[in-house]
LOBA-102766 format. One line per field, with one value per residue: x, z, y of N, C-alpha, C in turn; residue number from 1. Coordinates in steps of 0.2 Angstrom, whole numbers. Layout:
N
neast <- (X;...) .
nup <- (Z;...) .
nnorth <- (Y;...) .
caeast <- (X;...) .
caup <- (Z;...) .
canorth <- (Y;...) .
ceast <- (X;...) .
cup <- (Z;...) .
cnorth <- (Y;...) .
i <- (NUM;...) .
This chain:
493
neast <- (32;25;35;38;27;28;39;34;24;30;38;32;22;33;37;26;26;38;39;26;34;45;38;31;45;50;42;40;53;71;84;96;88;90;105;110;100;97;105;99;95;91;104;102;93;100;110;105;99;113;115;110;113;124;124;124;113;123;131;120;117;131;137;133;136;150;156;160;171;180;177;172;181;178;173;186;189;179;180;191;184;179;187;193;179;180;191;188;177;185;194;189;178;174;183;176;163;167;173;159;153;144;150;162;173;177;186;198;200;203;214;224;221;211;211;215;204;194;201;199;185;182;186;180;165;169;172;160;150;156;155;142;134;141;135;120;119;118;106;99;102;97;84;79;82;72;61;58;63;55;44;47;54;65;82;88;78;73;83;80;67;69;80;71;64;70;75;61;59;68;71;65;67;83;95;88;75;84;88;78;72;83;81;70;75;85;78;69;80;87;77;73;85;86;75;77;86;79;68;75;83;72;67;77;75;81;86;87;98;104;106;118;129;130;133;143;154;154;165;165;164;177;184;199;213;229;239;244;252;254;242;226;217;222;224;229;233;219;213;220;217;204;204;207;199;186;191;192;182;170;173;179;169;157;144;141;146;137;125;129;137;123;119;116;127;145;148;137;135;148;143;134;141;153;142;134;144;149;138;136;145;140;128;134;140;128;123;134;132;120;124;132;123;115;122;124;110;110;119;111;99;103;106;114;126;129;137;140;143;136;124;117;110;97;95;91;80;69;67;58;55;56;46;34;36;50;55;48;53;67;67;60;72;83;79;77;89;94;87;89;102;106;97;105;118;115;111;119;130;127;123;139;142;133;140;154;159;151;151;138;129;138;135;122;104;92;80;85;96;90;84;95;102;90;92;104;103;95;101;112;105;102;116;120;112;116;128;126;122;132;141;136;139;153;158;164;165;166;152;156;168;172;168;175;188;188;187;198;206;201;198;209;220;211;213;225;226;220;225;239;235;231;242;253;259;267;264;258;261;250;244;249;243;232;238;247;237;231;242;244;235;238;252;250;242;253;262;256;254;267;272;262;269;281;284;274;265;249;238;226;213;222;227;221;230;241;238;236;247;259;252;254;268;269;264;271;285;281;280;293;303;296;289;273;261;250;234;224;215;217;225;239;240) .
nup <- (458;454;451;438;432;431;424;412;409;405;394;383;382;380;367;358;357;349;338;332;327;320;310;305;299;292;279;261;261;254;247;250;260;269;273;273;275;266;267;271;283;297;305;320;325;322;334;344;345;345;357;364;358;358;372;379;384;392;397;406;416;420;423;436;446;444;454;466;466;458;458;451;440;428;422;418;406;397;395;387;378;371;364;357;348;343;334;324;319;312;306;301;298;286;277;273;267;257;248;247;255;256;266;278;277;264;260;264;253;243;248;251;246;241;249;262;264;266;276;286;287;292;303;309;308;317;329;332;332;345;353;353;357;371;376;377;382;397;396;395;405;415;416;414;428;433;427;419;426;439;431;426;414;402;400;387;380;382;375;363;360;362;353;342;342;340;329;321;320;315;302;290;289;291;295;295;302;312;320;323;331;341;344;353;362;369;374;383;390;397;407;413;422;426;434;442;451;458;465;474;480;486;494;502;510;507;499;486;490;501;493;485;492;501;491;487;496;498;499;486;476;469;456;449;445;448;457;456;443;438;440;434;433;432;427;415;409;407;401;390;382;383;370;361;359;356;344;339;342;339;328;318;316;310;314;322;314;303;307;307;296;289;286;280;275;276;284;293;300;306;316;322;330;337;347;352;359;369;375;379;391;401;403;407;418;427;427;436;447;450;453;467;474;476;484;496;499;502;513;522;521;528;517;509;499;482;477;462;455;445;449;458;453;447;460;468;462;460;476;491;498;491;479;466;455;452;450;437;429;429;421;411;405;404;392;383;380;378;366;358;355;352;339;332;330;323;312;307;303;296;284;283;280;270;260;261;264;256;243;239;233;222;212;212;207;212;219;218;230;238;244;247;258;266;271;275;287;294;296;302;314;321;324;333;344;346;351;363;371;371;380;392;399;403;406;418;424;426;415;407;405;400;387;382;383;376;364;364;358;348;340;337;327;318;320;318;305;296;304;298;284;284;287;283;267;260;251;255;254;251;251;264;273;281;288;298;304;311;319;328;339;346;348;358;368;373;376;387;397;401;405;417;424;427;431;437;432;428;413;406;396;387;381;369;360;361;354;341;339;336;325;314;316;309;295;292;290;280;270;266;254;245;229;222;210;198;195;181;176;190;201;210;226) .
nnorth <- (56;67;77;71;72;86;88;83;89;101;98;93;105;115;107;107;122;124;115;123;136;130;125;136;142;136;133;135;131;127;119;127;137;127;124;137;146;156;167;178;185;195;204;208;199;187;189;188;174;169;170;162;148;147;144;128;112;107;119;123;115;110;124;130;122;121;132;124;117;126;140;154;154;150;160;167;160;163;178;176;172;183;189;179;179;192;191;181;189;199;193;181;181;187;183;171;173;180;171;164;152;136;128;129;124;121;131;123;116;123;130;118;106;91;79;85;96;85;82;89;91;78;78;88;83;72;79;87;79;68;80;84;75;73;84;82;71;73;82;70;62;68;69;55;52;62;58;46;35;35;30;18;16;13;19;18;18;34;40;37;43;55;61;57;68;78;78;76;93;97;93;97;112;117;127;140;139;133;146;153;143;146;158;158;151;159;168;159;154;164;170;160;159;171;172;159;164;174;168;159;164;175;164;162;172;186;201;210;218;210;200;203;206;193;183;190;189;176;160;153;164;167;174;177;167;168;166;150;146;129;126;122;131;143;159;165;154;149;162;163;148;152;160;155;143;147;153;141;133;141;150;142;131;122;121;134;142;144;148;162;165;165;180;195;199;202;213;214;201;202;211;204;195;201;206;196;189;196;199;185;184;190;181;168;173;174;162;156;167;160;147;149;155;144;135;144;141;128;126;133;126;114;105;92;91;84;70;73;88;91;89;98;109;102;95;107;115;107;103;101;113;122;133;125;134;134;121;120;130;126;114;119;128;120;112;118;124;109;106;113;115;100;101;108;103;92;98;104;94;87;94;95;83;81;90;92;78;68;78;80;93;95;87;82;84;97;90;77;79;85;73;66;73;71;57;56;66;59;48;53;56;44;37;48;46;32;34;42;34;27;34;35;25;28;38;47;62;80;86;98;100;87;90;101;95;83;92;99;89;87;98;102;101;107;119;122;118;129;141;139;139;152;160;156;155;144;130;114;96;89;74;69;75;71;62;70;78;68;62;73;74;63;64;75;72;64;72;81;71;69;81;80;70;72;86;90;100;105;102;110;119;123;113;113;123;118;106;112;119;107;103;111;112;101;104;113;105;97;105;108;109;106;107;116;107;117;114;111;126;132;141;139;139) .
caeast <- (27;21;39;37;22;29;42;32;20;32;40;25;23;39;39;23;30;44;36;25;39;50;32;31;49;51;38;44;61;74;92;97;87;92;112;112;95;99;108;93;92;94;108;101;88;105;115;101;101;118;117;108;117;133;122;120;111;128;131;113;118;135;142;131;141;158;158;162;177;183;173;170;187;177;175;192;190;175;184;196;181;176;193;190;176;183;197;182;173;186;199;187;170;176;185;172;161;171;172;154;156;142;152;167;179;178;193;204;202;206;221;228;218;205;216;216;197;191;203;196;177;181;188;174;161;172;174;153;146;156;153;134;132;140;130;112;119;118;100;93;102;92;77;79;81;66;51;58;65;50;40;52;54;73;87;89;68;73;87;75;62;72;82;66;59;75;75;56;58;76;72;65;71;88;96;83;72;88;89;70;71;88;79;64;78;88;73;70;86;88;72;75;90;85;67;76;89;73;66;80;85;67;65;80;73;86;83;95;106;106;109;124;132;130;136;152;157;157;171;165;164;181;185;202;217;235;244;248;252;251;236;221;212;227;220;231;229;210;212;221;214;197;204;209;194;182;192;191;172;164;175;179;164;151;137;140;145;130;123;134;133;115;116;116;135;149;147;131;139;154;140;132;147;152;137;133;150;149;131;138;148;136;124;136;138;122;125;138;130;113;126;134;117;113;127;122;104;111;122;105;93;105;106;119;129;129;144;143;140;132;117;117;104;91;91;88;75;64;68;53;55;56;40;34;38;59;55;45;60;75;63;60;78;85;75;77;96;96;85;91;108;106;95;109;122;111;109;129;133;121;127;145;142;132;143;161;162;150;149;131;129;140;136;115;100;88;77;91;100;85;80;103;101;87;95;110;100;93;109;117;101;104;122;120;109;122;135;124;120;139;146;131;140;161;157;164;168;159;151;159;176;171;166;180;192;188;187;205;210;200;198;218;220;208;214;232;225;217;231;243;234;232;247;259;259;269;259;260;260;243;242;252;240;230;245;249;233;231;247;244;232;241;258;250;243;259;263;252;256;274;271;260;272;288;285;268;261;241;237;221;211;227;229;220;235;249;238;235;256;261;249;258;274;270;263;278;288;278;281;301;308;290;285;268;258;244;230;221;211;217;231;242;239) .
caup <- (453;455;448;433;428;429;418;405;404;402;387;379;379;373;360;353;353;346;330;328;327;315;303;301;299;285;274;255;263;250;251;250;267;275;271;272;277;261;268;273;292;301;311;326;326;321;338;350;343;347;363;366;353;364;378;380;391;397;401;410;422;424;425;441;450;444;457;471;466;454;458;444;435;420;418;414;398;396;394;382;372;368;360;352;343;337;328;320;317;307;300;298;293;280;269;272;266;251;246;248;258;260;271;278;275;257;261;264;247;239;249;250;241;240;255;265;264;269;284;292;287;295;311;311;312;324;335;334;336;350;359;353;361;377;379;377;386;401;399;395;412;420;411;416;434;435;424;416;431;441;428;427;406;401;396;379;377;383;369;356;358;362;347;338;342;337;320;319;321;309;294;285;287;294;297;296;307;321;321;325;338;344;347;358;368;371;379;390;395;402;410;418;426;432;439;447;456;462;469;478;484;490;499;508;514;504;494;480;492;503;491;483;500;503;485;486;503;499;494;478;471;468;449;445;448;446;461;453;437;438;443;429;434;434;424;410;404;405;395;382;380;381;366;355;361;354;336;335;341;335;320;314;318;306;317;325;307;300;309;308;289;287;288;273;272;281;291;300;305;312;323;325;332;343;351;356;362;376;380;385;398;407;403;409;425;430;427;440;453;453;458;473;479;479;489;502;502;503;520;527;523;529;512;508;493;479;473;457;457;440;450;462;449;447;466;472;457;465;483;495;501;483;475;459;447;450;446;430;427;426;416;405;402;402;385;378;378;374;361;350;352;349;334;328;328;319;304;304;304;290;280;282;278;263;256;261;263;250;237;233;230;216;207;210;207;217;220;222;235;244;244;251;264;273;272;279;294;299;298;309;320;324;328;338;348;349;354;369;375;375;384;397;402;402;407;423;425;423;410;403;405;395;383;383;384;367;359;365;354;340;335;339;319;313;322;315;298;298;304;294;277;285;289;278;259;257;250;257;252;253;253;270;279;287;296;301;310;317;325;332;344;350;353;362;374;377;381;393;403;404;409;421;428;427;431;442;428;426;407;405;389;383;377;363;358;360;349;334;336;332;317;313;314;305;290;290;288;275;262;265;247;241;223;221;201;197;192;175;178;196;203;214;234) .
canorth <- (56;74;79;67;77;94;86;81;96;107;96;94;113;117;107;113;128;121;113;128;139;127;126;144;145;131;136;136;130;122;115;133;137;121;126;142;151;159;173;185;186;200;202;209;193;182;189;186;169;166;169;153;144;144;138;120;111;105;123;125;111;112;129;132;116;120;135;121;116;130;145;157;153;148;168;168;158;168;184;174;170;189;193;177;183;198;187;176;193;203;188;174;180;192;179;165;179;182;163;161;146;132;123;133;121;123;134;121;112;130;131;115;102;88;78;90;97;80;79;96;90;72;81;91;77;66;83;90;73;67;85;86;68;73;88;81;64;76;82;61;57;72;66;49;54;66;55;39;29;32;26;12;16;13;25;19;23;42;42;36;48;64;61;56;75;83;75;79;99;100;90;101;121;118;134;146;135;135;155;156;140;149;166;156;146;163;169;153;154;170;169;155;158;176;170;155;166;178;164;155;172;175;157;162;179;190;209;212;222;207;192;202;205;186;179;191;187;168;156;150;169;170;174;178;164;172;162;145;142;121;124;122;137;149;163;164;148;148;167;161;143;153;165;148;137;152;153;135;129;143;151;135;125;123;122;139;149;141;155;169;165;168;186;197;203;200;217;212;195;204;213;199;193;207;209;190;187;202;196;178;184;192;178;165;176;174;153;158;168;156;142;152;157;139;134;147;139;122;125;136;122;108;100;87;89;78;69;75;94;93;88;104;111;100;93;112;115;100;102;100;121;125;134;121;138;133;116;120;133;122;111;123;132;114;109;123;123;106;104;118;112;94;101;113;100;89;100;107;88;83;101;93;76;81;96;91;72;66;82;78;99;97;80;79;88;99;84;71;83;84;65;64;77;69;50;59;68;53;44;56;56;37;37;53;41;26;38;45;30;22;39;34;20;26;44;50;68;84;87;104;97;83;94;104;90;81;100;103;84;86;105;107;99;111;123;122;118;136;145;138;140;160;164;154;153;139;124;107;88;86;68;67;80;66;58;74;79;60;62;78;72;57;67;81;66;61;78;81;64;71;86;80;64;74;93;93;105;101;103;111;118;126;107;114;127;113;102;117;122;103;102;118;111;96;105;117;101;94;111;107;107;104;112;112;110;118;111;116;131;132;143;135;143) .
ceast <- (25;28;38;31;25;33;40;27;24;38;36;23;26;39;34;23;34;42;31;29;43;44;31;36;53;48;41;52;64;81;95;95;89;102;113;107;95;101;102;92;95;100;108;96;96;110;111;100;108;119;115;110;122;130;119;118;117;130;125;114;125;139;140;134;147;158;161;168;180;181;170;177;185;176;179;192;184;177;188;190;179;182;193;187;177;187;191;182;177;194;194;181;170;178;179;165;162;171;164;153;149;143;160;173;183;184;198;204;206;212;225;229;213;206;213;210;196;193;197;190;178;183;183;168;162;170;164;149;146;153;147;131;133;136;122;112;117;110;95;95;97;86;75;77;75;59;54;61;59;44;42;53;65;77;87;82;69;75;82;71;64;77;77;62;64;76;68;57;63;75;70;69;77;90;93;78;76;87;83;72;76;83;73;70;82;84;72;74;87;84;71;78;90;80;71;81;84;72;68;81;79;64;71;79;78;82;88;100;110;110;116;129;136;135;142;155;159;164;171;164;171;182;192;208;223;241;247;248;253;246;231;217;217;226;225;234;222;210;214;217;205;198;202;203;189;183;191;183;167;164;177;176;160;145;137;142;140;125;124;133;127;114;117;121;138;151;143;132;145;148;138;136;151;149;136;140;151;145;133;141;146;131;126;139;133;122;128;136;124;117;129;128;114;113;125;113;105;112;115;101;96;107;112;120;131;136;145;140;137;123;113;110;98;89;90;81;69;64;61;51;53;49;40;38;45;58;54;52;65;73;66;69;83;82;76;84;97;93;89;99;110;104;100;115;121;111;117;132;130;127;136;147;140;137;152;163;157;148;144;128;132;139;127;111;97;85;83;94;96;83;89;103;98;91;99;107;98;98;113;112;102;111;122;117;111;127;132;125;128;142;142;135;149;161;159;167;163;158;154;165;176;171;173;188;193;187;195;210;208;199;204;218;217;209;221;230;224;223;235;240;234;235;255;258;260;266;264;259;254;241;245;247;237;233;247;244;231;233;247;242;236;247;255;247;247;263;262;253;261;276;268;264;278;287;278;262;254;240;232;218;216;232;226;227;240;246;238;243;257;258;251;263;275;268;268;285;285;278;289;302;300;289;278;266;253;240;226;215;212;225;231;242;247) .
cup <- (449;449;440;430;425;423;411;404;401;396;384;376;375;367;356;351;347;338;327;325;320;309;300;296;293;280;268;257;255;252;252;259;270;277;274;275;272;262;269;278;294;304;320;331;328;332;345;348;346;352;367;364;357;371;379;384;396;402;407;417;425;427;434;449;449;451;464;470;461;454;452;440;427;418;415;406;395;393;386;375;368;364;356;345;340;334;325;316;311;305;298;292;287;273;271;267;257;247;245;249;259;266;271;276;268;258;260;257;244;242;251;246;245;247;262;268;268;276;287;292;293;303;315;314;317;331;338;335;342;356;359;357;370;382;380;381;393;402;399;401;416;419;414;424;437;432;422;421;437;438;425;417;406;399;389;377;380;377;364;357;360;355;341;336;340;330;316;317;316;302;291;281;289;296;299;302;316;323;326;332;344;348;354;365;371;376;384;395;400;407;415;424;431;437;445;453;462;465;474;483;488;495;504;513;512;499;490;484;496;499;488;487;500;496;484;490;499;496;489;473;467;459;448;450;446;451;461;448;436;439;435;429;434;427;417;404;402;400;388;379;378;372;359;354;356;348;334;336;339;326;314;315;314;309;319;317;303;299;306;299;284;287;280;270;279;289;296;302;308;318;326;331;339;350;355;360;368;378;383;391;403;408;407;415;429;432;436;449;456;458;467;476;481;484;495;503;505;510;524;530;525;523;509;500;489;478;467;456;451;442;455;458;451;455;470;468;461;474;486;498;494;479;467;454;447;446;437;425;425;422;409;401;400;395;382;376;375;368;355;349;350;341;329;325;322;310;300;303;297;283;278;279;271;258;256;258;258;241;233;229;224;209;208;208;212;221;223;229;241;248;249;256;270;276;277;286;297;301;305;316;324;327;333;345;351;352;363;373;377;380;391;403;403;404;414;426;424;419;405;402;399;388;378;381;376;363;358;358;348;336;335;331;315;314;316;307;294;297;300;285;277;282;287;269;255;255;253;253;255;255;260;277;284;292;300;308;314;322;330;339;350;354;359;370;378;382;385;400;406;407;418;428;430;431;436;438;426;419;407;398;384;378;368;359;357;353;343;332;332;325;315;309;309;296;286;288;282;270;263;258;242;234;219;212;202;193;187;176;185;197;209;223;236) .
cnorth <- (64;77;77;70;85;94;85;84;100;105;97;102;115;115;108;118;126;121;119;134;136;126;131;145;141;132;139;134;125;120;122;137;134;124;131;149;157;167;179;186;192;201;202;202;186;181;188;179;166;166;163;149;144;142;134;118;107;112;126;121;109;118;133;127;116;126;129;119;121;139;149;158;154;156;170;166;162;173;181;173;175;190;186;178;188;196;185;182;197;199;184;174;183;188;171;169;180;177;161;151;141;129;128;129;120;126;130;115;115;132;125;110;95;84;80;95;91;78;82;93;83;74;83;88;73;73;84;82;70;74;87;80;69;79;85;73;68;78;75;59;61;70;61;49;57;63;49;33;28;29;18;11;16;18;25;20;32;44;42;42;53;64;61;64;79;82;79;87;102;98;94;108;121;124;139;146;136;143;155;153;144;155;163;155;152;167;167;156;158;172;165;155;164;174;164;159;172;175;159;160;174;168;160;170;185;195;207;213;213;199;196;202;197;183;182;189;180;165;155;156;171;169;174;173;165;169;156;144;135;122;124;128;144;153;165;159;147;155;165;156;146;156;159;145;141;151;145;131;134;145;147;130;126;123;130;144;146;148;161;171;166;174;189;199;202;205;216;206;199;207;208;198;196;206;203;189;192;200;190;180;185;187;170;169;173;166;153;160;164;149;145;153;148;135;136;142;130;121;128;131;116;102;98;89;85;76;71;82;97;90;91;108;110;99;101;113;112;99;105;108;123;127;129;126;134;127;115;127;130;117;113;125;125;109;114;123;117;103;107;116;106;96;103;110;95;93;102;99;85;90;97;88;75;84;92;85;69;71;82;84;99;91;80;86;91;93;77;72;82;77;62;66;73;62;53;61;64;47;47;58;51;37;42;49;35;29;41;38;26;29;37;31;22;33;45;56;73;85;91;102;93;85;97;99;87;89;99;96;86;92;106;105;104;117;125;122;126;140;147;143;150;163;163;152;148;133;117;100;86;79;66;71;76;64;61;76;72;61;66;77;68;62;73;77;63;66;82;77;67;75;86;76;68;80;93;97;101;105;105;112;120;120;108;117;121;110;105;118;115;101;107;115;106;100;110;111;96;100;111;105;105;110;109;114;111;116;115;122;134;135;141;144;146) .
i <- (1;2;3;4;5;6;7;8;9;10;11;12;13;14;15;16;17;18;19;20;21;22;23;24;25;26;27;28;29;30;31;32;33;34;35;36;37;38;39;40;41;42;43;44;45;46;47;48;49;50;51;52;53;54;55;56;57;58;59;60;61;62;63;64;65;66;67;68;69;70;71;72;73;74;75;76;77;78;79;80;81;82;83;84;85;86;87;88;89;90;91;92;93;94;95;96;97;98;99;100;101;102;103;104;105;106;107;108;109;110;111;112;113;114;115;116;117;118;119;120;121;122;123;124;125;126;127;128;129;130;131;132;133;134;135;136;137;138;139;140;141;142;143;144;145;146;147;148;149;150;151;152;153;154;155;156;157;158;159;160;161;162;163;164;165;166;167;168;169;170;171;172;173;174;175;176;177;178;179;180;181;182;183;184;185;186;187;188;189;190;191;192;193;194;195;196;197;198;199;200;201;202;203;204;205;206;207;208;209;210;211;212;213;214;215;216;217;218;219;220;221;222;223;224;225;226;227;228;229;230;231;232;233;234;235;236;237;238;239;240;241;242;243;244;245;246;247;248;249;250;251;252;253;254;255;256;257;258;259;260;261;262;263;264;265;266;267;268;269;270;271;272;273;274;275;276;277;278;279;280;281;282;283;284;285;286;287;288;289;290;291;292;293;294;295;296;297;298;299;300;301;302;303;304;305;306;307;308;309;310;311;312;313;314;315;316;317;318;319;320;321;322;323;324;325;326;327;328;329;330;331;332;333;334;335;336;337;338;339;340;341;342;343;344;345;346;347;348;349;350;351;352;353;354;355;356;357;358;359;360;361;362;363;364;365;366;367;368;369;370;371;372;373;374;375;376;377;378;379;380;381;382;383;384;385;386;387;388;389;390;391;392;393;394;395;396;397;398;399;400;401;402;403;404;405;406;407;408;409;410;411;412;413;414;415;416;417;418;419;420;421;422;423;424;425;426;427;428;429;430;431;432;433;434;435;436;437;438;439;440;441;442;443;444;445;446;447;448;449;450;451;452;453;454;455;456;457;458;459;460;461;462;463;464;465;466;467;468;469;470;471;472;473;474;475;476;477;478;479;480;481;482;483;484;485;486;487;488;489;490;491;492;493) .
């Protein structure tokens, strides 16, 4: 029960602070504030907020435990992220600012047509809803074990309460609120992981030098894997996948780009992207260092490793020999990551559904648009809760792998659409684009299965690249012999 009280108290304190920030940030807000933050946010604030925005509850829970099976291989992908952020900063950001887009998928309508535009928006909707649900599921499961199971409260109730809290603080302020809450989240996350490292090392009787030596010599601290090209941890597979994963899940994701587009101009947004991308590498490294330190702790204390590596952080944080502050820091970092990421997803889903799929910004006045936006926001919250509960009963792999596997299938067509649109000027038959985008993930799955069965090649997150290439090949086929007809008042792309 003491653990439950710690968790409840920490959540209550954090949520009070969250609501205070939301209240002050959302004063005088309107639809422009919700969708774009009126593009008045200073870039250093956005850059610091983006550090936390890129780290979800999945990262907080899963990354430390990843060292058990994969060492520091994840940093190979994070190096690729940095390259991807440079591509986003100097290729995508200027294009989005020139077009003054509310939703980045408006580019697809200008370049291809209405059906491609809707296809891109729908793929984002599916991608973000599934990905956000998996991320928040991890947090709900942890809270269930620490708090609600001892109190005999069912998992469904846990989810309902958690989603209701997220809806409450995001319903009014939108992007502007997210940037300020992400700033608090970044501070809480960095403070939590640094202090957890300190307290675990102190418990083991290690100073900084002894801790560094122990971590460097531990078998889990291996970072680079060049020996087996067939393995999922092979460097070039991880690095290249990281480049394209960053482009797809950051540069072509309304959730992440809505923050970057809140800067005053493209130059400031570029600075934000580069700084936040580089700093993210070091923050992820801290989580991995903590993971190794926790393995050392478990071995020295005779603690049995759990079946799921995602459970390691929580187990050590609430271990009987750990001071109470470690449990508080664990909960603080977890809920900071979880609530912000889920709130951000709900905001971007509301924006994309309202703007891209309903087109409400074109047909409704300010008051009617506000009513529609709020109804959509409530609908997105309810749908996310339903999907979280469904995932709870079917998920059987570590959460971060589940997130990136889903992203590889669902973001692949989006990546393919944007790359083709930017580098090939040939028009395509717009009405057939949805079929290509649906076929690409299916063919990618078949190719992945064939490579595994026939050659033993283990496809990792480079599945995203395969998916995008198949999409582009399909678009090239749709362009053969096609002669576009320009709409009145609109030039042919």
